[in-house]
N, CA, C and O atoms as a GROMACS GRO file, in nm:
protein
  552
    1MET      N    1 -11.852   4.940   1.821
    1MET     CA    2 -11.723   4.997   1.793
    1MET      C    3 -11.677   4.952   1.655
    1MET      O    4 -11.686   4.834   1.621
    2PRO      N    5 -11.627   5.047   1.577
    2PRO     CA    6 -11.580   5.006   1.446
    2PRO      C    7 -11.457   4.917   1.458
    2PRO      O    8 -11.371   4.934   1.544
    3GLN      N    9 -11.454   4.825   1.368
    3GLN     CA   10 -11.343   4.730   1.370
    3GLN      C   11 -11.230   4.786   1.284
    3GLN      O   12 -11.253   4.827   1.170
    4THR      N   13 -11.109   4.788   1.336
    4THR     CA   14 -10.994   4.839   1.262
    4THR      C   15 -10.921   4.723   1.197
    4THR      O   16 -10.913   4.613   1.250
    5LYS      N   17 -10.868   4.753   1.078
    5LYS     CA   18 -10.791   4.651   1.007
    5LYS      C   19 -10.649   4.653   1.056
    5LYS      O   20 -10.592   4.758   1.087
    6LYS      N   21 -10.593   4.538   1.062
    6LYS     CA   22 -10.453   4.529   1.100
    6LYS      C   23 -10.368   4.568   0.979
    6LYS      O   24 -10.397   4.532   0.865
    7ALA      N   25 -10.265   4.641   1.008
    7ALA     CA   26 -10.174   4.684   0.900
    7ALA      C   27 -10.101   4.563   0.846
    7ALA      O   28 -10.058   4.475   0.920
    8ALA      N   29 -10.087   4.561   0.716
    8ALA     CA   30 -10.014   4.451   0.652
    8ALA      C   31  -9.867   4.461   0.692
    8ALA      O   32  -9.812   4.570   0.704
    9PRO      N   33  -9.806   4.347   0.711
    9PRO     CA   34  -9.664   4.352   0.747
    9PRO      C   35  -9.582   4.417   0.635
    9PRO      O   36  -9.605   4.391   0.517
   10LYS      N   37  -9.489   4.501   0.673
   10LYS     CA   38  -9.406   4.572   0.576
   10LYS      C   39  -9.305   4.476   0.515
   10LYS      O   40  -9.243   4.394   0.582
   11LYS      N   41  -9.292   4.491   0.383
   11LYS     CA   42  -9.192   4.409   0.313
   11LYS      C   43  -9.068   4.495   0.296
   11LYS      O   44  -9.076   4.611   0.256
   12GLU      N   45  -8.958   4.438   0.326
   12GLU     CA   46  -8.832   4.510   0.313
   12GLU      C   47  -8.752   4.450   0.198
   12GLU      O   48  -8.737   4.329   0.185
   13ALA      N   49  -8.701   4.539   0.117
   13ALA     CA   50  -8.614   4.493   0.008
   13ALA      C   51  -8.476   4.465   0.066
   13ALA      O   52  -8.419   4.548   0.138
   14LYS      N   53  -8.426   4.353   0.034
   14LYS     CA   54  -8.295   4.317   0.085
   14LYS      C   55  -8.191   4.345  -0.023
   14LYS      O   56  -8.200   4.296  -0.135
   15VAL      N   57  -8.096   4.424   0.014
   15VAL     CA   58  -7.987   4.458  -0.077
   15VAL      C   59  -7.858   4.425  -0.006
   15VAL      O   60  -7.844   4.446   0.115
   16GLY      N   61  -7.764   4.374  -0.082
   16GLY     CA   62  -7.637   4.334  -0.023
   16GLY      C   63  -7.568   4.449   0.048
   16GLY      O   64  -7.522   4.434   0.161
   17SER      N   65  -7.561   4.563  -0.017
   17SER     CA   66  -7.498   4.679   0.044
   17SER      C   67  -7.545   4.804  -0.028
   17SER      O   68  -7.603   4.799  -0.136
   18LYS      N   69  -7.520   4.916   0.035
   18LYS     CA   70  -7.559   5.043  -0.025
   18LYS      C   71  -7.482   5.069  -0.154
   18LYS      O   72  -7.537   5.123  -0.250
   19SER      N   73  -7.357   5.030  -0.157
   19SER     CA   74  -7.279   5.053  -0.278
   19SER      C   75  -7.334   4.971  -0.394
   19SER      O   76  -7.334   5.018  -0.508
   20GLU      N   77  -7.379   4.851  -0.366
   20GLU     CA   78  -7.438   4.768  -0.472
   20GLU      C   79  -7.565   4.834  -0.526
   20GLU      O   80  -7.587   4.834  -0.648
   21LEU      N   81  -7.646   4.890  -0.439
   21LEU     CA   82  -7.767   4.959  -0.481
   21LEU      C   83  -7.733   5.083  -0.564
   21LEU      O   84  -7.796   5.109  -0.666
   22CYS      N   85  -7.633   5.158  -0.519
   22CYS     CA   86  -7.592   5.278  -0.593
   22CYS      C   87  -7.541   5.242  -0.732
   22CYS      O   88  -7.574   5.310  -0.829
   23TYR      N   89  -7.463   5.137  -0.742
   23TYR     CA   90  -7.411   5.097  -0.873
   23TYR      C   91  -7.523   5.045  -0.963
   23TYR      O   92  -7.521   5.068  -1.084
   24ASP      N   93  -7.620   4.974  -0.904
   24ASP     CA   94  -7.734   4.929  -0.984
   24ASP      C   95  -7.814   5.048  -1.036
   24ASP      O   96  -7.851   5.051  -1.153
   25LEU      N   97  -7.841   5.145  -0.950
   25LEU     CA   98  -7.914   5.266  -0.991
   25LEU      C   99  -7.834   5.344  -1.095
   25LEU      O  100  -7.889   5.398  -1.191
   26ASN      N  101  -7.703   5.349  -1.074
   26ASN     CA  102  -7.616   5.418  -1.169
   26ASN      C  103  -7.628   5.354  -1.308
   26ASN      O  104  -7.638   5.424  -1.409
   27GLY      N  105  -7.628   5.223  -1.312
   27GLY     CA  106  -7.643   5.152  -1.439
   27GLY      C  107  -7.778   5.179  -1.504
   27GLY      O  108  -7.785   5.197  -1.626
   28ILE      N  109  -7.883   5.181  -1.425
   28ILE     CA  110  -8.017   5.206  -1.479
   28ILE      C  111  -8.026   5.348  -1.534
   28ILE      O  112  -8.081   5.369  -1.643
   29VAL      N  113  -7.972   5.445  -1.461
   29VAL     CA  114  -7.976   5.584  -1.507
   29VAL      C  115  -7.897   5.599  -1.637
   29VAL      O  116  -7.943   5.666  -1.730
   30LYS      N  117  -7.781   5.538  -1.644
   30LYS     CA  118  -7.700   5.546  -1.767
   30LYS      C  119  -7.773   5.482  -1.884
   30LYS      O  120  -7.775   5.538  -1.994
   31ASP      N  121  -7.833   5.366  -1.861
   31ASP     CA  122  -7.905   5.299  -1.969
   31ASP      C  123  -8.021   5.384  -2.020
   31ASP      O  124  -8.039   5.399  -2.141
   32ASN      N  125  -8.098   5.441  -1.927
   32ASN     CA  126  -8.210   5.526  -1.968
   32ASN      C  127  -8.163   5.651  -2.040
   32ASN      O  128  -8.226   5.695  -2.136
   33TYR      N  129  -8.054   5.710  -1.994
   33TYR     CA  130  -8.000   5.828  -2.060
   33TYR      C  131  -7.954   5.795  -2.202
   33TYR      O  132  -7.980   5.871  -2.295
   34LEU      N  133  -7.888   5.681  -2.218
   34LEU     CA  134  -7.843   5.639  -2.350
   34LEU      C  135  -7.960   5.607  -2.443
   34LEU      O  136  -7.955   5.635  -2.562
   35ILE      N  137  -8.065   5.548  -2.388
   35ILE     CA  138  -8.185   5.520  -2.468
   35ILE      C  139  -8.246   5.651  -2.516
   35ILE      O  140  -8.288   5.661  -2.632
   36GLY      N  141  -8.251   5.751  -2.430
   36GLY     CA  142  -8.302   5.882  -2.469
   36GLY      C  143  -8.217   5.947  -2.577
   36GLY      O  144  -8.270   6.004  -2.672
   37LEU      N  145  -8.085   5.937  -2.564
   37LEU     CA  146  -7.996   5.992  -2.666
   37LEU      C  147  -8.010   5.918  -2.799
   37LEU      O  148  -8.011   5.980  -2.905
   38ASP      N  149  -8.022   5.786  -2.793
   38ASP     CA  150  -8.040   5.709  -2.916
   38ASP      C  151  -8.171   5.746  -2.986
   38ASP      O  152  -8.176   5.755  -3.109
   39THR      N  153  -8.274   5.768  -2.908
   39THR     CA  154  -8.403   5.809  -2.966
   39THR      C  155  -8.391   5.945  -3.032
   39THR      O  156  -8.440   5.965  -3.143
   40ALA      N  157  -8.326   6.038  -2.964
   40ALA     CA  158  -8.306   6.172  -3.022
   40ALA      C  159  -8.222   6.165  -3.148
   40ALA      O  160  -8.251   6.234  -3.246
   41HIS      N  161  -8.119   6.083  -3.148
   41HIS     CA  162  -8.033   6.068  -3.267
   41HIS      C  163  -8.111   6.008  -3.384
   41HIS      O  164  -8.098   6.054  -3.497
   42SER      N  165  -8.191   5.907  -3.356
   42SER     CA  166  -8.266   5.845  -3.465
   42SER      C  167  -8.369   5.943  -3.523
   42SER      O  168  -8.392   5.945  -3.644
   43LEU      N  169  -8.432   6.024  -3.437
   43LEU     CA  170  -8.526   6.126  -3.486
   43LEU      C  171  -8.454   6.230  -3.571
   43LEU      O  172  -8.504   6.272  -3.675
   44LEU      N  173  -8.337   6.270  -3.526
   44LEU     CA  174  -8.259   6.368  -3.601
   44LEU      C  175  -8.218   6.312  -3.737
   44LEU      O  176  -8.227   6.381  -3.839
   45GLU      N  177  -8.173   6.188  -3.739
   45GLU     CA  178  -8.133   6.126  -3.865
   45GLU      C  179  -8.252   6.110  -3.960
   45GLU      O  180  -8.238   6.131  -4.080
   46GLU      N  181  -8.367   6.074  -3.906
   46GLU     CA  182  -8.486   6.059  -3.990
   46GLU      C  183  -8.529   6.194  -4.046
   46GLU      O  184  -8.565   6.204  -4.164
   47ASN      N  185  -8.526   6.298  -3.964
   47ASN     CA  186  -8.560   6.432  -4.012
   47ASN      C  187  -8.462   6.478  -4.121
   47ASN      O  188  -8.503   6.539  -4.219
   48LYS      N  189  -8.336   6.448  -4.102
   48LYS     CA  190  -8.235   6.486  -4.202
   48LYS      C  191  -8.258   6.410  -4.332
   48LYS      O  192  -8.244   6.468  -4.440
   49ARG      N  193  -8.291   6.284  -4.323
   49ARG     CA  194  -8.317   6.204  -4.442
   49ARG      C  195  -8.439   6.258  -4.518
   49ARG      O  196  -8.439   6.263  -4.641
   50ILE      N  197  -8.542   6.298  -4.445
   50ILE     CA  198  -8.662   6.355  -4.508
   50ILE      C  199  -8.628   6.488  -4.575
   50ILE      O  200  -8.672   6.514  -4.687
   51LEU      N  201  -8.550   6.570  -4.507
   51LEU     CA  202  -8.510   6.699  -4.565
   51LEU      C  203  -8.428   6.679  -4.691
   51LEU      O  204  -8.450   6.749  -4.790
   52ASP      N  205  -8.335   6.584  -4.690
   52ASP     CA  206  -8.255   6.556  -4.809
   52ASP      C  207  -8.342   6.507  -4.924
   52ASP      O  208  -8.320   6.545  -5.039
   53ALA      N  209  -8.442   6.424  -4.894
   53ALA     CA  210  -8.533   6.376  -4.998
   53ALA      C  211  -8.615   6.491  -5.056
   53ALA      O  212  -8.640   6.496  -5.176
   54GLN      N  213  -8.656   6.585  -4.970
   54GLN     CA  214  -8.731   6.700  -5.018
   54GLN      C  215  -8.644   6.787  -5.108
   54GLN      O  216  -8.692   6.837  -5.211
   55ILE      N  217  -8.520   6.807  -5.072
   55ILE     CA  218  -8.429   6.887  -5.155
   55ILE      C  219  -8.408   6.819  -5.290
   55ILE      O  220  -8.406   6.885  -5.394
   56GLU      N  221  -8.393   6.688  -5.289
   56GLU     CA  222  -8.378   6.614  -5.415
   56GLU      C  223  -8.502   6.629  -5.503
   56GLU      O  224  -8.491   6.648  -5.624
   57GLN      N  225  -8.620   6.621  -5.441
   57GLN     CA  226  -8.744   6.638  -5.517
   57GLN      C  227  -8.755   6.779  -5.574
   57GLN      O  228  -8.792   6.796  -5.690
   58LEU      N  229  -8.722   6.879  -5.494
   58LEU     CA  230  -8.727   7.017  -5.542
   58LEU      C  231  -8.631   7.038  -5.659
   58LEU      O  232  -8.664   7.106  -5.756
   59THR      N  233  -8.514   6.980  -5.649
   59THR     CA  234  -8.416   6.991  -5.757
   59THR      C  235  -8.468   6.926  -5.884
   59THR      O  236  -8.453   6.980  -5.993
   60LYS      N  237  -8.529   6.809  -5.870
   60LYS     CA  238  -8.584   6.738  -5.986
   60LYS      C  239  -8.698   6.819  -6.049
   60LYS      O  240  -8.703   6.834  -6.171
   61ILE      N  241  -8.788   6.871  -5.967
   61ILE     CA  242  -8.899   6.952  -6.018
   61ILE      C  243  -8.846   7.075  -6.090
   61ILE      O  244  -8.893   7.113  -6.197
   62GLN      N  245  -8.747   7.137  -6.029
   62GLN     CA  246  -8.688   7.257  -6.088
   62GLN      C  247  -8.624   7.226  -6.223
   62GLN      O  248  -8.638   7.303  -6.318
   63LYS      N  249  -8.554   7.114  -6.231
   63LYS     CA  250  -8.489   7.075  -6.357
   63LYS      C  251  -8.594   7.050  -6.466
   63LYS      O  252  -8.580   7.096  -6.579
   64ASP      N  253  -8.700   6.978  -6.430
   64ASP     CA  254  -8.807   6.952  -6.527
   64ASP      C  255  -8.873   7.082  -6.572
   64ASP      O  256  -8.901   7.100  -6.691
   65TYR      N  257  -8.898   7.169  -6.479
   65TYR     CA  258  -8.961   7.298  -6.510
   65TYR      C  259  -8.872   7.380  -6.605
   65TYR      O  260  -8.921   7.439  -6.701
   66THR      N  261  -8.744   7.382  -6.576
   66THR     CA  262  -8.650   7.457  -6.660
   66THR      C  263  -8.648   7.403  -6.802
   66THR      O  264  -8.649   7.480  -6.898
   67GLU      N  265  -8.645   7.272  -6.814
   67GLU     CA  266  -8.644   7.211  -6.947
   67GLU      C  267  -8.772   7.243  -7.024
   67GLU      O  268  -8.768   7.267  -7.144
   68GLN      N  269  -8.885   7.243  -6.956
   68GLN     CA  270  -9.012   7.276  -7.023
   68GLN      C  271  -9.014   7.421  -7.069
   68GLN      O  272  -9.056   7.451  -7.181
   69ILE      N  273  -8.968   7.512  -6.983
   69ILE     CA  274  -8.966   7.654  -7.020
   69ILE      C  275  -8.872   7.675  -7.139
   69ILE      O  276  -8.905   7.748  -7.232
   70LYS      N  277  -8.756   7.613  -7.136
   70LYS     CA  278  -8.661   7.628  -7.247
   70LYS      C  279  -8.720   7.573  -7.376
   70LYS      O  280  -8.704   7.634  -7.482
   71SER      N  281  -8.788   7.461  -7.369
   71SER     CA  282  -8.847   7.404  -7.491
   71SER      C  283  -8.956   7.494  -7.547
   71SER      O  284  -8.972   7.504  -7.668
   72VAL      N  285  -9.031   7.560  -7.459
   72VAL     CA  286  -9.134   7.654  -7.505
   72VAL      C  287  -9.068   7.772  -7.577
   72VAL      O  288  -9.116   7.814  -7.682
   73PHE      N  289  -8.961   7.824  -7.521
   73PHE     CA  290  -8.894   7.938  -7.585
   73PHE      C  291  -8.825   7.901  -7.715
   73PHE      O  292  -8.810   7.984  -7.804
   74LYS      N  293  -8.782   7.776  -7.726
   74LYS     CA  294  -8.721   7.732  -7.852
   74LYS      C  295  -8.825   7.722  -7.964
   74LYS      O  296  -8.792   7.738  -8.081
   75LYS      N  297  -8.949   7.696  -7.927
   75LYS     CA  298  -9.056   7.682  -8.026
   75LYS      C  299  -9.111   7.818  -8.071
   75LYS      O  300  -9.180   7.826  -8.172
   76LEU      N  301  -9.082   7.922  -7.997
   76LEU     CA  302  -9.131   8.055  -8.034
   76LEU      C  303  -9.058   8.107  -8.158
   76LEU      O  304  -8.950   8.059  -8.192
   77PRO      N  305  -9.118   8.203  -8.226
   77PRO     CA  306  -9.048   8.264  -8.340
   77PRO      C  307  -8.915   8.324  -8.296
   77PRO      O  308  -8.897   8.359  -8.179
   78LYS      N  309  -8.824   8.335  -8.389
   78LYS     CA  310  -8.687   8.376  -8.360
   78LYS      C  311  -8.679   8.511  -8.289
   78LYS      O  312  -8.594   8.528  -8.201
   79GLU      N  313  -8.763   8.606  -8.324
   79GLU     CA  314  -8.754   8.738  -8.260
   79GLU      C  315  -8.788   8.732  -8.110
   79GLU      O  316  -8.743   8.817  -8.033
   80TYR      N  317  -8.867   8.630  -8.067
   80TYR     CA  318  -8.898   8.616  -7.923
   80TYR      C  319  -8.800   8.524  -7.851
   80TYR      O  320  -8.776   8.540  -7.732
   81SER      N  321  -8.744   8.431  -7.922
   81SER     CA  322  -8.653   8.336  -7.857
   81SER      C  323  -8.516   8.395  -7.830
   81SER      O  324  -8.437   8.337  -7.756
   82ASN      N  325  -8.486   8.510  -7.890
   82ASN     CA  326  -8.356   8.573  -7.870
   82ASN      C  327  -8.360   8.680  -7.760
   82ASN      O  328  -8.271   8.765  -7.754
   83LEU      N  329  -8.458   8.676  -7.674
   83LEU     CA  330  -8.468   8.776  -7.567
   83LEU      C  331  -8.373   8.749  -7.450
   83LEU      O  332  -8.360   8.833  -7.362
   84GLY      N  333  -8.308   8.636  -7.449
   84GLY     CA  334  -8.213   8.603  -7.343
   84GLY      C  335  -8.279   8.542  -7.220
   84GLY      O  336  -8.218   8.536  -7.114
   85ILE      N  337  -8.401   8.497  -7.235
   85ILE     CA  338  -8.472   8.441  -7.119
   85ILE      C  339  -8.408   8.309  -7.077
   85ILE      O  340  -8.401   8.279  -6.958
   86SER      N  341  -8.361   8.230  -7.172
   86SER     CA  342  -8.299   8.102  -7.137
   86SER      C  343  -8.174   8.121  -7.052
   86SER      O  344  -8.150   8.046  -6.958
   87GLU      N  345  -8.093   8.223  -7.087
   87GLU     CA  346  -7.971   8.249  -7.009
   87GLU      C  347  -8.006   8.296  -6.868
   87GLU      O  348  -7.944   8.254  -6.770
   88ASN      N  349  -8.105   8.384  -6.859
   88ASN     CA  350  -8.147   8.432  -6.727
   88ASN      C  351  -8.208   8.319  -6.645
   88ASN      O  352  -8.191   8.312  -6.523
   89LEU      N  353  -8.280   8.231  -6.712
   89LEU     CA  354  -8.338   8.116  -6.643
   89LEU      C  355  -8.228   8.026  -6.586
   89LEU      O  356  -8.240   7.975  -6.475
   90ASP      N  357  -8.123   8.008  -6.664
   90ASP     CA  358  -8.010   7.928  -6.615
   90ASP      C  359  -7.947   7.990  -6.491
   90ASP      O  360  -7.909   7.919  -6.398
   91ARG      N  361  -7.936   8.122  -6.489
   91ARG     CA  362  -7.879   8.190  -6.372
   91ARG      C  363  -7.969   8.176  -6.250
   91ARG      O  364  -7.921   8.157  -6.139
   92ILE      N  365  -8.101   8.184  -6.273
   92ILE     CA  366  -8.196   8.167  -6.161
   92ILE      C  367  -8.187   8.025  -6.106
   92ILE      O  368  -8.184   8.005  -5.984
   93VAL      N  369  -8.182   7.927  -6.195
   93VAL     CA  370  -8.172   7.788  -6.152
   93VAL      C  371  -8.042   7.764  -6.078
   93VAL      O  372  -8.040   7.694  -5.976
   94GLU      N  373  -7.934   7.821  -6.127
   94GLU     CA  374  -7.804   7.806  -6.059
   94GLU      C  375  -7.810   7.868  -5.919
   94GLU      O  376  -7.758   7.811  -5.823
   95PHE      N  377  -7.874   7.985  -5.909
   95PHE     CA  378  -7.889   8.050  -5.778
   95PHE      C  379  -7.969   7.961  -5.683
   95PHE      O  380  -7.931   7.945  -5.566
   96GLN      N  381  -8.078   7.905  -5.731
   96GLN     CA  382  -8.160   7.818  -5.646
   96GLN      C  383  -8.084   7.691  -5.606
   96GLN      O  384  -8.095   7.645  -5.493
   97ASN      N  385  -8.009   7.637  -5.699
   97ASN     CA  386  -7.929   7.518  -5.665
   97ASN      C  387  -7.824   7.550  -5.560
   97ASN      O  388  -7.797   7.469  -5.471
   98ASN      N  389  -7.764   7.668  -5.571
   98ASN     CA  390  -7.667   7.710  -5.468
   98ASN      C  391  -7.735   7.725  -5.333
   98ASN      O  392  -7.680   7.687  -5.230
   99PHE      N  393  -7.856   7.780  -5.334
   99PHE     CA  394  -7.932   7.793  -5.210
   99PHE      C  395  -7.960   7.656  -5.149
   99PHE      O  396  -7.943   7.637  -5.028
  100TYR      N  397  -8.003   7.561  -5.232
  100TYR     CA  398  -8.030   7.426  -5.182
  100TYR      C  399  -7.904   7.362  -5.125
  100TYR      O  400  -7.910   7.297  -5.020
  101SER      N  401  -7.792   7.379  -5.192
  101SER     CA  402  -7.668   7.318  -5.144
  101SER      C  403  -7.623   7.382  -5.012
  101SER      O  404  -7.573   7.313  -4.923
  102ILE      N  405  -7.641   7.514  -5.001
  102ILE     CA  406  -7.607   7.581  -4.874
  102ILE      C  407  -7.697   7.531  -4.762
  102ILE      O  408  -7.651   7.504  -4.651
  103PHE      N  409  -7.825   7.520  -4.791
  103PHE     CA  410  -7.920   7.472  -4.691
  103PHE      C  411  -7.887   7.329  -4.647
  103PHE      O  412  -7.893   7.297  -4.529
  104LYS      N  413  -7.852   7.244  -4.744
  104LYS     CA  414  -7.816   7.105  -4.712
  104LYS      C  415  -7.688   7.101  -4.629
  104LYS      O  416  -7.677   7.022  -4.535
  105LYS      N  417  -7.590   7.184  -4.662
  105LYS     CA  418  -7.464   7.188  -4.587
  105LYS      C  419  -7.489   7.235  -4.444
  105LYS      O  420  -7.432   7.181  -4.350
  106MET      N  421  -7.576   7.336  -4.427
  106MET     CA  422  -7.610   7.383  -4.293
  106MET      C  423  -7.678   7.272  -4.213
  106MET      O  424  -7.649   7.254  -4.095
  107SER      N  425  -7.766   7.198  -4.277
  107SER     CA  426  -7.834   7.087  -4.211
  107SER      C  427  -7.735   6.979  -4.168
  107SER      O  428  -7.744   6.926  -4.058
  108ASP      N  429  -7.641   6.947  -4.256
  108ASP     CA  430  -7.538   6.847  -4.222
  108ASP      C  431  -7.453   6.893  -4.105
  108ASP      O  432  -7.426   6.816  -4.013
  109ASN      N  433  -7.410   7.018  -4.109
  109ASN     CA  434  -7.327   7.072  -4.001
  109ASN      C  435  -7.404   7.076  -3.868
  109ASN      O  436  -7.349   7.042  -3.763
  110TYR      N  437  -7.530   7.116  -3.874
  110TYR     CA  438  -7.612   7.121  -3.753
  110TYR      C  439  -7.625   6.981  -3.693
  110TYR      O  440  -7.610   6.963  -3.572
  111SER      N  441  -7.653   6.883  -3.777
  111SER     CA  442  -7.668   6.745  -3.729
  111SER      C  443  -7.540   6.696  -3.665
  111SER      O  444  -7.542   6.636  -3.557
  112LYS      N  445  -7.428   6.720  -3.731
  112LYS     CA  446  -7.299   6.674  -3.680
  112LYS      C  447  -7.267   6.742  -3.546
  112LYS      O  448  -7.224   6.676  -3.451
  113GLU      N  449  -7.287   6.872  -3.539
  113GLU     CA  450  -7.257   6.944  -3.416
  113GLU      C  451  -7.349   6.902  -3.302
  113GLU      O  452  -7.306   6.891  -3.187
  114LEU      N  453  -7.475   6.877  -3.333
  114LEU     CA  454  -7.568   6.833  -3.230
  114LEU      C  455  -7.531   6.695  -3.177
  114LEU      O  456  -7.539   6.671  -3.056
  115LEU      N  457  -7.492   6.605  -3.265
  115LEU     CA  458  -7.450   6.472  -3.221
  115LEU      C  459  -7.323   6.480  -3.136
  115LEU      O  460  -7.311   6.410  -3.036
  116ASP      N  461  -7.228   6.565  -3.176
  116ASP     CA  462  -7.106   6.583  -3.096
  116ASP      C  463  -7.139   6.642  -2.959
  116ASP      O  464  -7.084   6.600  -2.858
  117LEU      N  465  -7.228   6.739  -2.957
  117LEU     CA  466  -7.269   6.801  -2.830
  117LEU      C  467  -7.336   6.699  -2.740
  117LEU      O  468  -7.310   6.696  -2.619
  118ASN      N  469  -7.423   6.615  -2.796
  118ASN     CA  470  -7.488   6.512  -2.716
  118ASN      C  471  -7.387   6.412  -2.660
  118ASN      O  472  -7.400   6.368  -2.546
  119GLN      N  473  -7.286   6.378  -2.739
  119GLN     CA  474  -7.183   6.286  -2.692
  119GLN      C  475  -7.106   6.346  -2.574
  119GLN      O  476  -7.083   6.280  -2.473
  120LYS      N  477  -7.066   6.472  -2.588
  120LYS     CA  478  -6.993   6.539  -2.480
  120LYS      C  479  -7.081   6.554  -2.356
  120LYS      O  480  -7.034   6.538  -2.243
  121SER      N  481  -7.208   6.584  -2.379
  121SER     CA  482  -7.302   6.599  -2.268
  121SER      C  483  -7.317   6.467  -2.192
  121SER      O  484  -7.321   6.465  -2.069
  122ALA      N  485  -7.326   6.358  -2.267
  122ALA     CA  486  -7.339   6.226  -2.203
  122ALA      C  487  -7.214   6.193  -2.122
  122ALA      O  488  -7.224   6.143  -2.010
  123GLU      N  489  -7.098   6.221  -2.178
  123GLU     CA  490  -6.973   6.192  -2.106
  123GLU      C  491  -6.966   6.274  -1.977
  123GLU      O  492  -6.928   6.221  -1.872
  124ARG      N  493  -7.002   6.400  -1.984
  124ARG     CA  494  -6.998   6.484  -1.863
  124ARG      C  495  -7.102   6.440  -1.761
  124ARG      O  496  -7.074   6.438  -1.641
  125ALA      N  497  -7.221   6.406  -1.807
  125ALA     CA  498  -7.326   6.362  -1.716
  125ALA      C  499  -7.286   6.233  -1.645
  125ALA      O  500  -7.305   6.220  -1.524
  126PHE      N  501  -7.230   6.137  -1.721
  126PHE     CA  502  -7.187   6.012  -1.660
  126PHE      C  503  -7.073   6.034  -1.562
  126PHE      O  504  -7.069   5.970  -1.456
  127SER      N  505  -6.981   6.122  -1.595
  127SER     CA  506  -6.870   6.152  -1.506
  127SER      C  507  -6.921   6.213  -1.375
  127SER      O  508  -6.879   6.174  -1.266
  128ALA      N  509  -7.012   6.309  -1.387
  128ALA     CA  510  -7.068   6.373  -1.268
  128ALA      C  511  -7.149   6.274  -1.185
  128ALA      O  512  -7.141   6.274  -1.062
  129PHE      N  513  -7.225   6.190  -1.251
  129PHE     CA  514  -7.305   6.093  -1.178
  129PHE      C  515  -7.217   5.989  -1.110
  129PHE      O  516  -7.246   5.946  -0.998
  130ASP      N  517  -7.109   5.948  -1.176
  130ASP     CA  518  -7.015   5.854  -1.113
  130ASP      C  519  -6.951   5.916  -0.989
  130ASP      O  520  -6.935   5.847  -0.888
  131LYS      N  521  -6.916   6.043  -0.995
  131LYS     CA  522  -6.860   6.110  -0.877
  131LYS      C  523  -6.962   6.118  -0.765
  131LYS      O  524  -6.929   6.099  -0.648
  132TYR      N  525  -7.087   6.146  -0.802
  132TYR     CA  526  -7.194   6.154  -0.702
  132TYR      C  527  -7.215   6.018  -0.635
  132TYR      O  528  -7.229   6.011  -0.513
  133VAL      N  529  -7.218   5.912  -0.714
  133VAL     CA  530  -7.239   5.777  -0.659
  133VAL      C  531  -7.120   5.736  -0.574
  133VAL      O  532  -7.137   5.672  -0.470
  134SER      N  533  -7.000   5.772  -0.617
  134SER     CA  534  -6.881   5.733  -0.540
  134SER      C  535  -6.878   5.803  -0.405
  134SER      O  536  -6.817   5.752  -0.310
  135SER      N  537  -6.942   5.919  -0.394
  135SER     CA  538  -6.943   5.988  -0.266
  135SER      C  539  -7.029   5.911  -0.165
  135SER      O  540  -7.006   5.922  -0.044
  136PHE      N  541  -7.126   5.834  -0.211
  136PHE     CA  542  -7.209   5.753  -0.120
  136PHE      C  543  -7.142   5.623  -0.083
  136PHE      O  544  -7.167   5.570   0.025
  137THR      N  545  -7.060   5.573  -0.169
  137THR     CA  546  -7.000   5.442  -0.144
  137THR      C  547  -6.867   5.452  -0.069
  137THR      O  548  -6.816   5.352  -0.020
  138SER      N  549  -6.813   5.569  -0.060
  138SER     CA  550  -6.685   5.582   0.010
  138SER      C  551  -6.701   5.583   0.158
  138SER      O  552  -6.602   5.593   0.231
   0.00000   0.00000   0.00000
């Protein structure tokens, strides 16, 4: 006859009360939720910082390029340098700079709105979870 193993005695977790367990779980859930929000915020801030650095680099490259093109046109004979290319180049650069500033402003607004939304979401989630936990402890 095959020999059967005896089941190991069950270990029971001792908790002072159900309300204490609910409050402990509530604290753990809140902490984990806040850790997740902090991680998302730090990623968003890092992405924004990288985007701002890229815009600064593009602006610098554009400025250097514009200066080089202008210097080339200044060295050309007078009949070619009076074609108005420098003025048109300034308008193009101004347009691109406006585009960069609009893009940066949109990025700033998006980041701010997302952080505000996350804050409101956290407050609502904690409020709902507190109500849920209080229904068990009452």
